[in-house]
C-alpha positions as CSV (number, residue, x, y, z in Angstrom):
1,M,-72.7,63.9,19.0
2,K,-68.8,62.2,20.0
3,G,-65.9,62.5,18.8
4,S,-62.5,64.6,18.8
5,Y,-61.0,67.9,18.8
6,I,-58.4,70.1,18.6
7,L,-58.0,73.5,19.9
8,V,-56.0,75.8,18.5
9,V,-54.7,78.5,21.1
10,Y,-52.4,81.5,20.7
11,I,-49.9,82.6,23.2
12,Q,-49.4,86.3,22.8
13,K,-46.1,86.2,25.0
14,H,-44.2,84.1,27.4
15,I,-45.3,82.8,29.9
16,E,-44.9,81.0,33.3
17,L,-48.2,79.2,34.5
18,L,-49.0,76.5,37.6
19,V,-50.3,73.2,35.5
20,G,-51.7,71.8,38.0
21,A,-49.5,68.4,39.1
22,L,-47.8,69.0,36.2
23,G,-46.0,72.0,38.0
24,R,-44.7,75.5,36.7
25,I,-44.3,75.5,32.4
26,K,-43.2,78.0,30.9
27,F,-45.0,78.1,27.6
28,K,-42.9,80.2,24.8
29,Q,-45.1,82.5,22.4
30,G,-47.3,80.9,19.8
31,F,-49.5,78.6,18.6
32,Y,-50.8,75.2,20.5
33,L,-52.6,72.4,19.2
34,Y,-54.6,70.5,22.0
35,I,-56.4,67.5,20.7
36,G,-59.0,65.8,23.3
37,S,-61.9,64.3,22.9
38,A,-65.5,63.8,24.5
39,M,-67.5,60.8,24.3
40,G,-70.3,60.9,26.3
41,N,-74.0,61.1,24.7
42,S,-75.5,63.3,27.0
43,G,-75.1,66.5,28.8
44,S,-71.2,67.7,29.9
45,T,-70.0,65.2,28.0
46,T,-70.5,65.2,24.5
47,L,-68.5,67.1,21.7
48,I,-70.2,70.3,21.4
49,N,-70.5,70.8,25.5
50,R,-66.3,69.9,26.1
51,V,-65.8,72.4,24.2
52,K,-68.2,75.0,24.9
53,R,-66.7,74.3,28.1
54,H,-63.1,75.1,27.2
55,V,-64.0,78.1,25.8
56,S,-66.7,79.8,28.3
57,P,-65.1,82.6,30.4
58,S,-62.6,81.4,33.4
59,E,-65.2,82.7,35.7
60,S,-67.9,80.1,35.1
61,K,-65.9,76.8,35.4
62,K,-64.2,74.8,37.5
63,I,-60.1,74.1,37.2
64,H,-60.3,70.1,35.6
65,W,-58.5,69.7,32.7
66,H,-54.6,70.8,32.6
67,I,-56.2,72.8,29.2
68,D,-57.7,75.1,31.9
69,Y,-54.9,76.6,33.5
70,L,-53.9,77.8,30.4
71,L,-56.9,78.7,29.0
72,N,-57.6,80.7,32.2
73,N,-54.4,83.2,31.4
74,K,-55.3,86.7,29.7
75,F,-52.4,86.0,27.3
76,V,-53.5,83.3,25.4
77,L,-56.5,83.5,23.0
78,V,-58.4,80.7,21.1
79,Y,-57.4,81.2,17.9
80,C,-60.0,78.0,15.7
81,I,-61.2,74.7,16.8
82,Y,-61.8,71.7,14.2
83,L,-64.2,69.3,15.7
84,I,-64.0,66.1,14.1
85,P,-67.1,64.1,15.1
86,S,-66.1,60.2,15.4
87,L,-67.5,56.8,17.2
88,Q,-64.4,56.1,18.1
89,K,-62.1,58.1,20.5
90,M,-59.4,59.3,18.3
91,E,-57.4,62.1,19.9
92,C,-54.0,60.0,20.2
93,L,-54.1,58.7,16.8
94,I,-54.7,62.8,16.4
95,V,-51.4,63.6,18.2
96,N,-49.2,60.8,17.1
97,E,-50.0,62.1,13.1
98,L,-49.6,65.8,13.9
99,L,-46.4,65.3,16.3
100,N,-43.5,65.9,13.9
101,K,-45.0,68.2,12.0
102,S,-44.9,70.2,15.2
103,D,-42.4,72.4,16.8
104,G,-42.4,70.8,20.0
105,H,-44.5,70.0,22.9
106,I,-45.4,70.2,26.7
107,N,-44.4,66.7,27.9
108,K,-47.7,65.2,29.7
109,F,-49.8,68.3,29.4
110,G,-53.6,66.4,28.6
111,S,-52.0,63.1,28.7
112,S,-52.6,61.6,31.9
113,D,-54.9,59.1,30.6
114,C,-53.0,57.8,27.9
115,F,-49.6,56.7,26.6
116,C,-49.1,59.7,24.4
117,I,-45.7,61.7,24.6
118,S,-48.5,65.6,25.6
119,H,-52.0,66.6,24.1
120,L,-50.3,69.9,23.4
121,L,-48.0,70.5,20.3
122,Y,-46.4,74.0,20.1
123,F,-46.2,75.6,16.5
124,K,-44.3,78.6,16.2
125,E,-46.8,79.5,12.8
126,F,-49.9,77.9,12.2
127,K,-52.9,78.9,9.2
128,S,-54.2,75.6,9.4
129,L,-54.2,72.2,9.6
130,K,-54.1,72.4,5.6
131,K,-51.5,74.1,5.5
132,L,-49.3,72.0,7.8
133,Y,-49.5,68.6,4.9
134,Q,-48.7,70.7,1.8
């Protein structure tokens, strides 16, 4: 299966992390939505396998993406995951739709291969995507 996904994580307290070439980043306590895609036909590049990789224990994976640095922190919990099956890469469209509803973003996080300001959006509160539109 191909498509995009939204990984909702909760950061339990303010943390500061070294995130690859982005350097040291301060993360506020709260919810973060990471928007990504996986457009492969098989193996690790499929939607399901990409998301499984993100939620697998940190000892069993190599740090590859910006989100890996964040998910490896003990104060970061995966809250929920939204899968968006699609034959087209939609992550940038999703980011642009959610950006104005967010309380902020982490500049250039997860967006080194596109022109988006970020693929990691910050929300002080989060219940569901549906609630963002009510």
